[in-house]
PyMOL CGO cylinders between C-alpha atoms (Angstrom):
from pymol import cmd
from pymol.cgo import CYLINDER

trace = [
    CYLINDER, 0.00, 0.00, 0.00, 0.99, 3.61, -0.47, 0.3, 1, 1, 1, 1, 1, 1,
    CYLINDER, 0.99, 3.61, -0.47, 2.97, 4.98, 2.47, 0.3, 1, 1, 1, 1, 1, 1,
    CYLINDER, 2.97, 4.98, 2.47, 2.50, 8.71, 1.86, 0.3, 1, 1, 1, 1, 1, 1,
    CYLINDER, 2.50, 8.71, 1.86, 1.74, 10.37, 5.21, 0.3, 1, 1, 1, 1, 1, 1,
    CYLINDER, 1.74, 10.37, 5.21, 1.05, 14.03, 4.46, 0.3, 1, 1, 1, 1, 1, 1,
    CYLINDER, 1.05, 14.03, 4.46, -2.47, 15.14, 3.59, 0.3, 1, 1, 1, 1, 1, 1,
    CYLINDER, -2.47, 15.14, 3.59, -4.01, 18.59, 3.80, 0.3, 1, 1, 1, 1, 1, 1,
    CYLINDER, -4.01, 18.59, 3.80, -6.70, 20.56, 2.05, 0.3, 1, 1, 1, 1, 1, 1,
    CYLINDER, -6.70, 20.56, 2.05, -4.75, 23.76, 2.68, 0.3, 1, 1, 1, 1, 1, 1,
    CYLINDER, -4.75, 23.76, 2.68, -1.15, 24.85, 3.03, 0.3, 1, 1, 1, 1, 1, 1,
    CYLINDER, -1.15, 24.85, 3.03, 0.43, 23.27, 6.13, 0.3, 1, 1, 1, 1, 1, 1,
    CYLINDER, 0.43, 23.27, 6.13, 1.09, 25.50, 9.14, 0.3, 1, 1, 1, 1, 1, 1,
    CYLINDER, 1.09, 25.50, 9.14, 4.31, 24.20, 10.67, 0.3, 1, 1, 1, 1, 1, 1,
    CYLINDER, 4.31, 24.20, 10.67, 3.94, 26.41, 13.76, 0.3, 1, 1, 1, 1, 1, 1,
    CYLINDER, 3.94, 26.41, 13.76, 0.81, 24.54, 14.88, 0.3, 1, 1, 1, 1, 1, 1,
    CYLINDER, 0.81, 24.54, 14.88, 1.40, 21.70, 17.39, 0.3, 1, 1, 1, 1, 1, 1,
    CYLINDER, 1.40, 21.70, 17.39, 1.18, 18.09, 16.26, 0.3, 1, 1, 1, 1, 1, 1,
    CYLINDER, 1.18, 18.09, 16.26, -1.54, 16.11, 18.02, 0.3, 1, 1, 1, 1, 1, 1,
    CYLINDER, -1.54, 16.11, 18.02, -1.48, 12.33, 18.43, 0.3, 1, 1, 1, 1, 1, 1,
    CYLINDER, -1.48, 12.33, 18.43, -4.76, 10.43, 18.32, 0.3, 1, 1, 1, 1, 1, 1,
    CYLINDER, -4.76, 10.43, 18.32, -6.15, 10.19, 21.86, 0.3, 1, 1, 1, 1, 1, 1,
    CYLINDER, -6.15, 10.19, 21.86, -7.56, 6.66, 21.66, 0.3, 1, 1, 1, 1, 1, 1,
    CYLINDER, -7.56, 6.66, 21.66, -6.40, 3.25, 20.48, 0.3, 1, 1, 1, 1, 1, 1,
    CYLINDER, -6.40, 3.25, 20.48, -8.28, 1.59, 17.63, 0.3, 1, 1, 1, 1, 1, 1,
    CYLINDER, -8.28, 1.59, 17.63, -11.44, -0.19, 18.74, 0.3, 1, 1, 1, 1, 1, 1,
    CYLINDER, -11.44, -0.19, 18.74, -11.25, -3.64, 17.15, 0.3, 1, 1, 1, 1, 1, 1,
    CYLINDER, -11.25, -3.64, 17.15, -13.69, -6.37, 18.23, 0.3, 1, 1, 1, 1, 1, 1,
    CYLINDER, -13.69, -6.37, 18.23, -12.48, -9.92, 17.52, 0.3, 1, 1, 1, 1, 1, 1,
    CYLINDER, -12.48, -9.92, 17.52, -15.33, -10.56, 15.08, 0.3, 1, 1, 1, 1, 1, 1,
    CYLINDER, -15.33, -10.56, 15.08, -15.07, -7.18, 13.29, 0.3, 1, 1, 1, 1, 1, 1,
    CYLINDER, -15.07, -7.18, 13.29, -16.76, -7.21, 9.89, 0.3, 1, 1, 1, 1, 1, 1,
    CYLINDER, -16.76, -7.21, 9.89, -16.62, -3.49, 9.13, 0.3, 1, 1, 1, 1, 1, 1,
    CYLINDER, -16.62, -3.49, 9.13, -14.08, -0.80, 9.99, 0.3, 1, 1, 1, 1, 1, 1,
    CYLINDER, -14.08, -0.80, 9.99, -15.16, 2.85, 10.16, 0.3, 1, 1, 1, 1, 1, 1,
    CYLINDER, -15.16, 2.85, 10.16, -12.46, 5.42, 9.46, 0.3, 1, 1, 1, 1, 1, 1,
    CYLINDER, -12.46, 5.42, 9.46, -13.04, 9.08, 10.18, 0.3, 1, 1, 1, 1, 1, 1,
    CYLINDER, -13.04, 9.08, 10.18, -10.33, 11.71, 10.00, 0.3, 1, 1, 1, 1, 1, 1,
    CYLINDER, -10.33, 11.71, 10.00, -9.54, 12.75, 13.60, 0.3, 1, 1, 1, 1, 1, 1,
    CYLINDER, -9.54, 12.75, 13.60, -11.55, 13.59, 16.75, 0.3, 1, 1, 1, 1, 1, 1,
    CYLINDER, -11.55, 13.59, 16.75, -12.55, 17.15, 17.55, 0.3, 1, 1, 1, 1, 1, 1,
    CYLINDER, -12.55, 17.15, 17.55, -10.80, 19.00, 20.36, 0.3, 1, 1, 1, 1, 1, 1,
    CYLINDER, -10.80, 19.00, 20.36, -11.54, 17.53, 23.83, 0.3, 1, 1, 1, 1, 1, 1,
    CYLINDER, -11.54, 17.53, 23.83, -13.78, 20.49, 24.67, 0.3, 1, 1, 1, 1, 1, 1,
    CYLINDER, -13.78, 20.49, 24.67, -16.22, 19.09, 22.08, 0.3, 1, 1, 1, 1, 1, 1,
    CYLINDER, -16.22, 19.09, 22.08, -16.39, 15.59, 23.55, 0.3, 1, 1, 1, 1, 1, 1,
    CYLINDER, -16.39, 15.59, 23.55, -19.29, 14.21, 25.54, 0.3, 1, 1, 1, 1, 1, 1,
    CYLINDER, -19.29, 14.21, 25.54, -17.50, 10.85, 25.88, 0.3, 1, 1, 1, 1, 1, 1,
    CYLINDER, -17.50, 10.85, 25.88, -13.95, 9.58, 25.24, 0.3, 1, 1, 1, 1, 1, 1,
    CYLINDER, -13.95, 9.58, 25.24, -14.81, 7.44, 22.21, 0.3, 1, 1, 1, 1, 1, 1,
    CYLINDER, -14.81, 7.44, 22.21, -15.20, 7.73, 18.47, 0.3, 1, 1, 1, 1, 1, 1,
    CYLINDER, -15.20, 7.73, 18.47, -17.71, 10.33, 17.23, 0.3, 1, 1, 1, 1, 1, 1,
    CYLINDER, -17.71, 10.33, 17.23, -17.76, 12.00, 20.67, 0.3, 1, 1, 1, 1, 1, 1,
    CYLINDER, -17.76, 12.00, 20.67, -19.47, 15.27, 19.77, 0.3, 1, 1, 1, 1, 1, 1,
    CYLINDER, -19.47, 15.27, 19.77, -23.09, 15.12, 20.91, 0.3, 1, 1, 1, 1, 1, 1,
    CYLINDER, -23.09, 15.12, 20.91, -24.22, 17.11, 17.87, 0.3, 1, 1, 1, 1, 1, 1,
    CYLINDER, -24.22, 17.11, 17.87, -22.55, 14.66, 15.49, 0.3, 1, 1, 1, 1, 1, 1,
    CYLINDER, -22.55, 14.66, 15.49, -25.17, 12.19, 14.28, 0.3, 1, 1, 1, 1, 1, 1,
    CYLINDER, -25.17, 12.19, 14.28, -23.12, 9.01, 13.86, 0.3, 1, 1, 1, 1, 1, 1,
    CYLINDER, -23.12, 9.01, 13.86, -24.67, 7.32, 16.91, 0.3, 1, 1, 1, 1, 1, 1,
    CYLINDER, -24.67, 7.32, 16.91, -28.14, 8.60, 16.03, 0.3, 1, 1, 1, 1, 1, 1,
    CYLINDER, -28.14, 8.60, 16.03, -27.76, 7.08, 12.56, 0.3, 1, 1, 1, 1, 1, 1,
    CYLINDER, -27.76, 7.08, 12.56, -26.64, 3.83, 14.19, 0.3, 1, 1, 1, 1, 1, 1,
    CYLINDER, -26.64, 3.83, 14.19, -29.70, 3.91, 16.44, 0.3, 1, 1, 1, 1, 1, 1,
    CYLINDER, -29.70, 3.91, 16.44, -31.98, 4.48, 13.46, 0.3, 1, 1, 1, 1, 1, 1,
    CYLINDER, -31.98, 4.48, 13.46, -30.33, 1.75, 11.40, 0.3, 1, 1, 1, 1, 1, 1,
    CYLINDER, -30.33, 1.75, 11.40, -30.51, -0.97, 14.03, 0.3, 1, 1, 1, 1, 1, 1,
    CYLINDER, -30.51, -0.97, 14.03, -33.33, 0.08, 16.39, 0.3, 1, 1, 1, 1, 1, 1,
    CYLINDER, -33.33, 0.08, 16.39, -35.42, 2.58, 14.39, 0.3, 1, 1, 1, 1, 1, 1,
    CYLINDER, -35.42, 2.58, 14.39, -34.65, 5.03, 17.18, 0.3, 1, 1, 1, 1, 1, 1,
    CYLINDER, -34.65, 5.03, 17.18, -32.25, 7.90, 16.68, 0.3, 1, 1, 1, 1, 1, 1,
    CYLINDER, -32.25, 7.90, 16.68, -32.00, 8.50, 20.42, 0.3, 1, 1, 1, 1, 1, 1,
    CYLINDER, -32.00, 8.50, 20.42, -31.30, 4.86, 21.34, 0.3, 1, 1, 1, 1, 1, 1,
    CYLINDER, -31.30, 4.86, 21.34, -27.74, 5.58, 22.50, 0.3, 1, 1, 1, 1, 1, 1,
    CYLINDER, -27.74, 5.58, 22.50, -28.34, 9.10, 23.79, 0.3, 1, 1, 1, 1, 1, 1,
    CYLINDER, -28.34, 9.10, 23.79, -28.74, 10.08, 27.45, 0.3, 1, 1, 1, 1, 1, 1,
    CYLINDER, -28.74, 10.08, 27.45, -30.80, 13.25, 27.21, 0.3, 1, 1, 1, 1, 1, 1,
    CYLINDER, -30.80, 13.25, 27.21, -30.67, 13.95, 30.94, 0.3, 1, 1, 1, 1, 1, 1,
    CYLINDER, -30.67, 13.95, 30.94, -26.87, 14.05, 31.00, 0.3, 1, 1, 1, 1, 1, 1,
    CYLINDER, -26.87, 14.05, 31.00, -26.54, 15.29, 27.41, 0.3, 1, 1, 1, 1, 1, 1,
    CYLINDER, -26.54, 15.29, 27.41, -24.16, 12.52, 26.42, 0.3, 1, 1, 1, 1, 1, 1,
    CYLINDER, -24.16, 12.52, 26.42, -24.05, 9.20, 24.60, 0.3, 1, 1, 1, 1, 1, 1,
    CYLINDER, -24.05, 9.20, 24.60, -24.14, 5.97, 26.60, 0.3, 1, 1, 1, 1, 1, 1,
    CYLINDER, -24.14, 5.97, 26.60, -20.59, 4.86, 25.92, 0.3, 1, 1, 1, 1, 1, 1,
    CYLINDER, -20.59, 4.86, 25.92, -20.82, 1.47, 27.65, 0.3, 1, 1, 1, 1, 1, 1,
    CYLINDER, -20.82, 1.47, 27.65, -23.90, 0.55, 25.62, 0.3, 1, 1, 1, 1, 1, 1,
    CYLINDER, -23.90, 0.55, 25.62, -22.17, 1.69, 22.45, 0.3, 1, 1, 1, 1, 1, 1,
    CYLINDER, -22.17, 1.69, 22.45, -19.02, -0.35, 23.04, 0.3, 1, 1, 1, 1, 1, 1,
    CYLINDER, -19.02, -0.35, 23.04, -21.04, -3.43, 24.06, 0.3, 1, 1, 1, 1, 1, 1,
    CYLINDER, -21.04, -3.43, 24.06, -23.19, -3.11, 20.94, 0.3, 1, 1, 1, 1, 1, 1,
    CYLINDER, -23.19, -3.11, 20.94, -20.20, -2.66, 18.61, 0.3, 1, 1, 1, 1, 1, 1,
    CYLINDER, -20.20, -2.66, 18.61, -18.35, -5.55, 20.23, 0.3, 1, 1, 1, 1, 1, 1,
    CYLINDER, -18.35, -5.55, 20.23, -21.34, -7.83, 19.78, 0.3, 1, 1, 1, 1, 1, 1,
    CYLINDER, -21.34, -7.83, 19.78, -21.99, -6.77, 16.17, 0.3, 1, 1, 1, 1, 1, 1,
    CYLINDER, -21.99, -6.77, 16.17, -18.36, -6.60, 15.07, 0.3, 1, 1, 1, 1, 1, 1,
    CYLINDER, -18.36, -6.60, 15.07, -18.08, -2.90, 14.24, 0.3, 1, 1, 1, 1, 1, 1,
    CYLINDER, -18.08, -2.90, 14.24, -14.56, -1.48, 14.48, 0.3, 1, 1, 1, 1, 1, 1,
    CYLINDER, -14.56, -1.48, 14.48, -13.34, 2.13, 14.64, 0.3, 1, 1, 1, 1, 1, 1,
    CYLINDER, -13.34, 2.13, 14.64, -10.20, 4.07, 13.97, 0.3, 1, 1, 1, 1, 1, 1,
    CYLINDER, -10.20, 4.07, 13.97, -9.29, 7.28, 12.14, 0.3, 1, 1, 1, 1, 1, 1,
    CYLINDER, -9.29, 7.28, 12.14, -7.12, 7.93, 9.09, 0.3, 1, 1, 1, 1, 1, 1,
    CYLINDER, -7.12, 7.93, 9.09, -5.06, 10.50, 11.00, 0.3, 1, 1, 1, 1, 1, 1,
    CYLINDER, -5.06, 10.50, 11.00, -2.67, 9.15, 13.62, 0.3, 1, 1, 1, 1, 1, 1,
    CYLINDER, -2.67, 9.15, 13.62, -0.95, 12.54, 14.01, 0.3, 1, 1, 1, 1, 1, 1,
    CYLINDER, -0.95, 12.54, 14.01, -2.39, 15.84, 12.79, 0.3, 1, 1, 1, 1, 1, 1,
    CYLINDER, -2.39, 15.84, 12.79, -2.15, 19.60, 12.94, 0.3, 1, 1, 1, 1, 1, 1,
    CYLINDER, -2.15, 19.60, 12.94, -5.30, 21.65, 13.37, 0.3, 1, 1, 1, 1, 1, 1,
    CYLINDER, -5.30, 21.65, 13.37, -4.74, 24.62, 11.08, 0.3, 1, 1, 1, 1, 1, 1,
    CYLINDER, -4.74, 24.62, 11.08, -7.64, 26.58, 12.59, 0.3, 1, 1, 1, 1, 1, 1,
    CYLINDER, -7.64, 26.58, 12.59, -8.20, 24.85, 15.89, 0.3, 1, 1, 1, 1, 1, 1,
    CYLINDER, -8.20, 24.85, 15.89, -11.07, 22.61, 14.81, 0.3, 1, 1, 1, 1, 1, 1,
    CYLINDER, -11.07, 22.61, 14.81, -11.60, 19.19, 13.21, 0.3, 1, 1, 1, 1, 1, 1,
    CYLINDER, -11.60, 19.19, 13.21, -13.01, 20.39, 9.88, 0.3, 1, 1, 1, 1, 1, 1,
    CYLINDER, -13.01, 20.39, 9.88, -11.43, 18.54, 6.95, 0.3, 1, 1, 1, 1, 1, 1,
    CYLINDER, -11.43, 18.54, 6.95, -10.59, 21.78, 5.20, 0.3, 1, 1, 1, 1, 1, 1,
    CYLINDER, -10.59, 21.78, 5.20, -8.38, 22.89, 8.09, 0.3, 1, 1, 1, 1, 1, 1,
    CYLINDER, -8.38, 22.89, 8.09, -6.75, 19.61, 9.10, 0.3, 1, 1, 1, 1, 1, 1,
    CYLINDER, -6.75, 19.61, 9.10, -3.28, 18.52, 8.05, 0.3, 1, 1, 1, 1, 1, 1,
    CYLINDER, -3.28, 18.52, 8.05, -2.57, 14.81, 8.49, 0.3, 1, 1, 1, 1, 1, 1,
    CYLINDER, -2.57, 14.81, 8.49, 1.06, 14.48, 9.51, 0.3, 1, 1, 1, 1, 1, 1,
    CYLINDER, 1.06, 14.48, 9.51, 1.02, 10.69, 9.89, 0.3, 1, 1, 1, 1, 1, 1,
    CYLINDER, 1.02, 10.69, 9.89, -1.63, 8.27, 8.69, 0.3, 1, 1, 1, 1, 1, 1,
    CYLINDER, -1.63, 8.27, 8.69, -2.90, 5.16, 10.40, 0.3, 1, 1, 1, 1, 1, 1,
    CYLINDER, -2.90, 5.16, 10.40, -1.16, 1.86, 9.63, 0.3, 1, 1, 1, 1, 1, 1,
    CYLINDER, -1.16, 1.86, 9.63, -4.02, 0.28, 7.71, 0.3, 1, 1, 1, 1, 1, 1,
    CYLINDER, -4.02, 0.28, 7.71, -2.22, -3.02, 7.10, 0.3, 1, 1, 1, 1, 1, 1,
    CYLINDER, -2.22, -3.02, 7.10, -1.68, -3.46, 10.84, 0.3, 1, 1, 1, 1, 1, 1,
    CYLINDER, -1.68, -3.46, 10.84, -5.34, -2.70, 11.54, 0.3, 1, 1, 1, 1, 1, 1,
    CYLINDER, -5.34, -2.70, 11.54, -6.66, -5.15, 8.97, 0.3, 1, 1, 1, 1, 1, 1,
    CYLINDER, -6.66, -5.15, 8.97, -4.31, -7.84, 10.27, 0.3, 1, 1, 1, 1, 1, 1,
    CYLINDER, -4.31, -7.84, 10.27, -6.35, -7.70, 13.50, 0.3, 1, 1, 1, 1, 1, 1,
    CYLINDER, -6.35, -7.70, 13.50, -9.62, -8.23, 11.61, 0.3, 1, 1, 1, 1, 1, 1,
    CYLINDER, -9.62, -8.23, 11.61, -9.54, -11.54, 9.72, 0.3, 1, 1, 1, 1, 1, 1,
    CYLINDER, -9.54, -11.54, 9.72, -13.29, -11.34, 9.01, 0.3, 1, 1, 1, 1, 1, 1,
    CYLINDER, -13.29, -11.34, 9.01, -13.39, -7.72, 7.82, 0.3, 1, 1, 1, 1, 1, 1,
    CYLINDER, -13.39, -7.72, 7.82, -15.50, -7.27, 4.69, 0.3, 1, 1, 1, 1, 1, 1,
    CYLINDER, -15.50, -7.27, 4.69, -15.61, -3.47, 4.39, 0.3, 1, 1, 1, 1, 1, 1,
    CYLINDER, -15.61, -3.47, 4.39, -13.78, -0.29, 5.31, 0.3, 1, 1, 1, 1, 1, 1,
    CYLINDER, -13.78, -0.29, 5.31, -16.01, 2.78, 5.38, 0.3, 1, 1, 1, 1, 1, 1,
    CYLINDER, -16.01, 2.78, 5.38, -14.99, 6.42, 5.50, 0.3, 1, 1, 1, 1, 1, 1,
    CYLINDER, -14.99, 6.42, 5.50, -17.21, 9.12, 6.94, 0.3, 1, 1, 1, 1, 1, 1,
    CYLINDER, -17.21, 9.12, 6.94, -15.70, 12.27, 5.47, 0.3, 1, 1, 1, 1, 1, 1,
    CYLINDER, -15.70, 12.27, 5.47, -14.08, 13.69, 2.34, 0.3, 1, 1, 1, 1, 1, 1,
    CYLINDER, -14.08, 13.69, 2.34, -10.52, 13.84, 3.63, 0.3, 1, 1, 1, 1, 1, 1,
    CYLINDER, -10.52, 13.84, 3.63, -10.74, 10.34, 5.12, 0.3, 1, 1, 1, 1, 1, 1,
    CYLINDER, -10.74, 10.34, 5.12, -11.95, 9.02, 1.76, 0.3, 1, 1, 1, 1, 1, 1,
    CYLINDER, -11.95, 9.02, 1.76, -9.00, 10.62, -0.01, 0.3, 1, 1, 1, 1, 1, 1,
    CYLINDER, -9.00, 10.62, -0.01, -6.50, 9.25, 2.51, 0.3, 1, 1, 1, 1, 1, 1,
    CYLINDER, -6.50, 9.25, 2.51, -7.94, 5.74, 2.28, 0.3, 1, 1, 1, 1, 1, 1,
    CYLINDER, -7.94, 5.74, 2.28, -7.83, 5.85, -1.51, 0.3, 1, 1, 1, 1, 1, 1,
    CYLINDER, -7.83, 5.85, -1.51, -4.16, 6.81, -1.35, 0.3, 1, 1, 1, 1, 1, 1,
    CYLINDER, -4.16, 6.81, -1.35, -3.35, 4.10, 1.19, 0.3, 1, 1, 1, 1, 1, 1,
    CYLINDER, -3.35, 4.10, 1.19, -5.01, 1.43, -0.93, 0.3, 1, 1, 1, 1, 1, 1,
    CYLINDER, -5.01, 1.43, -0.93, -4.09, 2.70, -4.41, 0.3, 1, 1, 1, 1, 1, 1,
    CYLINDER, -4.09, 2.70, -4.41, -7.78, 2.93, -5.26, 0.3, 1, 1, 1, 1, 1, 1,
    CYLINDER, -7.78, 2.93, -5.26, -10.19, 5.56, -6.55, 0.3, 1, 1, 1, 1, 1, 1,
    CYLINDER, -10.19, 5.56, -6.55, -12.38, 7.63, -4.25, 0.3, 1, 1, 1, 1, 1, 1,
    CYLINDER, -12.38, 7.63, -4.25, -15.96, 6.34, -4.62, 0.3, 1, 1, 1, 1, 1, 1,
    CYLINDER, -15.96, 6.34, -4.62, -18.92, 8.66, -4.91, 0.3, 1, 1, 1, 1, 1, 1,
    CYLINDER, -18.92, 8.66, -4.91, -20.80, 9.28, -1.68, 0.3, 1, 1, 1, 1, 1, 1,
    CYLINDER, -20.80, 9.28, -1.68, -22.99, 6.27, -0.91, 0.3, 1, 1, 1, 1, 1, 1,
    CYLINDER, -22.99, 6.27, -0.91, -21.03, 3.97, -3.20, 0.3, 1, 1, 1, 1, 1, 1,
    CYLINDER, -21.03, 3.97, -3.20, -18.17, 1.52, -2.83, 0.3, 1, 1, 1, 1, 1, 1,
    CYLINDER, -18.17, 1.52, -2.83, -15.24, 0.16, -4.76, 0.3, 1, 1, 1, 1, 1, 1,
    CYLINDER, -15.24, 0.16, -4.76, -12.51, -2.43, -4.38, 0.3, 1, 1, 1, 1, 1, 1,
    CYLINDER, -12.51, -2.43, -4.38, -8.75, -2.00, -4.17, 0.3, 1, 1, 1, 1, 1, 1,
    CYLINDER, -8.75, -2.00, -4.17, -6.36, -4.37, -5.96, 0.3, 1, 1, 1, 1, 1, 1,
    CYLINDER, -6.36, -4.37, -5.96, -5.16, -7.02, -3.55, 0.3, 1, 1, 1, 1, 1, 1,
    CYLINDER, -5.16, -7.02, -3.55, -7.18, -5.77, -0.58, 0.3, 1, 1, 1, 1, 1, 1,
    CYLINDER, -7.18, -5.77, -0.58, -8.52, -9.01, 0.92, 0.3, 1, 1, 1, 1, 1, 1,
    CYLINDER, -8.52, -9.01, 0.92, -9.11, -10.38, 4.39, 0.3, 1, 1, 1, 1, 1, 1,
    CYLINDER, -9.11, -10.38, 4.39, -7.46, -13.41, 5.97, 0.3, 1, 1, 1, 1, 1, 1,
    CYLINDER, -7.46, -13.41, 5.97, -9.92, -15.72, 4.19, 0.3, 1, 1, 1, 1, 1, 1,
    CYLINDER, -9.92, -15.72, 4.19, -9.23, -14.24, 0.78, 0.3, 1, 1, 1, 1, 1, 1,
    CYLINDER, -9.23, -14.24, 0.78, -12.49, -12.31, 0.53, 0.3, 1, 1, 1, 1, 1, 1,
    CYLINDER, -12.49, -12.31, 0.53, -12.27, -8.83, -1.02, 0.3, 1, 1, 1, 1, 1, 1,
    CYLINDER, -12.27, -8.83, -1.02, -12.61, -5.91, 1.40, 0.3, 1, 1, 1, 1, 1, 1,
    CYLINDER, -12.61, -5.91, 1.40, -14.93, -3.28, -0.08, 0.3, 1, 1, 1, 1, 1, 1,
    CYLINDER, -14.93, -3.28, -0.08, -14.12, 0.40, 0.32, 0.3, 1, 1, 1, 1, 1, 1,
    CYLINDER, -14.12, 0.40, 0.32, -17.21, 2.48, 1.08, 0.3, 1, 1, 1, 1, 1, 1,
    CYLINDER, -17.21, 2.48, 1.08, -17.59, 6.24, 1.13, 0.3, 1, 1, 1, 1, 1, 1,
    CYLINDER, -17.59, 6.24, 1.13, -20.52, 7.24, 3.32, 0.3, 1, 1, 1, 1, 1, 1,
    CYLINDER, -20.52, 7.24, 3.32, -22.01, 10.68, 3.91, 0.3, 1, 1, 1, 1, 1, 1,
    CYLINDER, -22.01, 10.68, 3.91, -20.50, 12.63, 6.76, 0.3, 1, 1, 1, 1, 1, 1,
    CYLINDER, -20.50, 12.63, 6.76, -22.42, 12.39, 10.01, 0.3, 1, 1, 1, 1, 1, 1,
    CYLINDER, -22.42, 12.39, 10.01, -21.65, 16.03, 10.75, 0.3, 1, 1, 1, 1, 1, 1,
    CYLINDER, -21.65, 16.03, 10.75, -24.73, 18.22, 10.66, 0.3, 1, 1, 1, 1, 1, 1,
    CYLINDER, -24.73, 18.22, 10.66, -22.78, 20.54, 8.38, 0.3, 1, 1, 1, 1, 1, 1,
    CYLINDER, -22.78, 20.54, 8.38, -23.19, 17.92, 5.63, 0.3, 1, 1, 1, 1, 1, 1,
    CYLINDER, -23.19, 17.92, 5.63, -26.41, 18.93, 3.82, 0.3, 1, 1, 1, 1, 1, 1,
    CYLINDER, -26.41, 18.93, 3.82, -28.42, 15.70, 3.79, 0.3, 1, 1, 1, 1, 1, 1,
    CYLINDER, -28.42, 15.70, 3.79, -31.33, 14.74, 6.07, 0.3, 1, 1, 1, 1, 1, 1,
    CYLINDER, -31.33, 14.74, 6.07, -30.44, 12.17, 8.70, 0.3, 1, 1, 1, 1, 1, 1,
    CYLINDER, -30.44, 12.17, 8.70, -32.96, 9.73, 7.26, 0.3, 1, 1, 1, 1, 1, 1,
    CYLINDER, -32.96, 9.73, 7.26, -31.21, 9.83, 3.88, 0.3, 1, 1, 1, 1, 1, 1,
    CYLINDER, -31.21, 9.83, 3.88, -27.81, 9.38, 5.52, 0.3, 1, 1, 1, 1, 1, 1,
    CYLINDER, -27.81, 9.38, 5.52, -29.16, 6.40, 7.42, 0.3, 1, 1, 1, 1, 1, 1,
    CYLINDER, -29.16, 6.40, 7.42, -30.25, 4.75, 4.17, 0.3, 1, 1, 1, 1, 1, 1,
    CYLINDER, -30.25, 4.75, 4.17, -26.63, 4.78, 2.98, 0.3, 1, 1, 1, 1, 1, 1,
    CYLINDER, -26.63, 4.78, 2.98, -25.36, 3.30, 6.25, 0.3, 1, 1, 1, 1, 1, 1,
    CYLINDER, -25.36, 3.30, 6.25, -28.02, 0.58, 6.10, 0.3, 1, 1, 1, 1, 1, 1,
    CYLINDER, -28.02, 0.58, 6.10, -26.75, -0.41, 2.64, 0.3, 1, 1, 1, 1, 1, 1,
    CYLINDER, -26.75, -0.41, 2.64, -23.28, -0.92, 4.09, 0.3, 1, 1, 1, 1, 1, 1,
    CYLINDER, -23.28, -0.92, 4.09, -24.52, -2.91, 7.07, 0.3, 1, 1, 1, 1, 1, 1,
    CYLINDER, -24.52, -2.91, 7.07, -26.58, -5.15, 4.80, 0.3, 1, 1, 1, 1, 1, 1,
    CYLINDER, -26.58, -5.15, 4.80, -23.60, -5.75, 2.54, 0.3, 1, 1, 1, 1, 1, 1,
    CYLINDER, -23.60, -5.75, 2.54, -21.56, -7.20, 5.42, 0.3, 1, 1, 1, 1, 1, 1,
    CYLINDER, -21.56, -7.20, 5.42, -24.44, -9.19, 6.90, 0.3, 1, 1, 1, 1, 1, 1,
    CYLINDER, -24.44, -9.19, 6.90, -25.15, -7.03, 9.95, 0.3, 1, 1, 1, 1, 1, 1,
    CYLINDER, -25.15, -7.03, 9.95, -28.66, -6.19, 8.79, 0.3, 1, 1, 1, 1, 1, 1,
    CYLINDER, -28.66, -6.19, 8.79, -31.06, -8.23, 6.69, 0.3, 1, 1, 1, 1, 1, 1,
]
cmd.load_cgo(trace, "trace")
């Protein structure tokens, strides 16, 4: 795979500090799908120390809609946070893994927006996939993540809601690993949550997590 480790939508700002990803990859033993975002927001935006931690990001609402027909399934409205233990138990049981394409980054304007994020070092995708012998899909949830994954796998960036395959990208059983590009779960992405959920359901069906 390609080993290029510098990605940015703007000119790099060398004076900005380099941040290392705050969490290890979350890899259940039976993982069938790996979600790759770009990098977490600043800690001040977290409501829990886990992937997609911003309470106004809709990843976990989309997950609730896809599996339980309830967008608030994982949300604790009283404490204004997601129920992290329920989320990790659910993802462990279903085989849903998480990491981000950026292992080390610079925030060019202090936020996690793709347009102002410079990836200094990418994730080691080969090492991740080696931990997931049953993986059937890798899905990105943002434009920059999709570009990074395409570079790492020598593949083309799919259109939003579509998938492709990379030459030689197979799991331990020799099955091809599909590369999906899903709509961003940020509310800044202009698509109703119900339409976003439809795209996520297609992915989950493709790997056998939904019928």
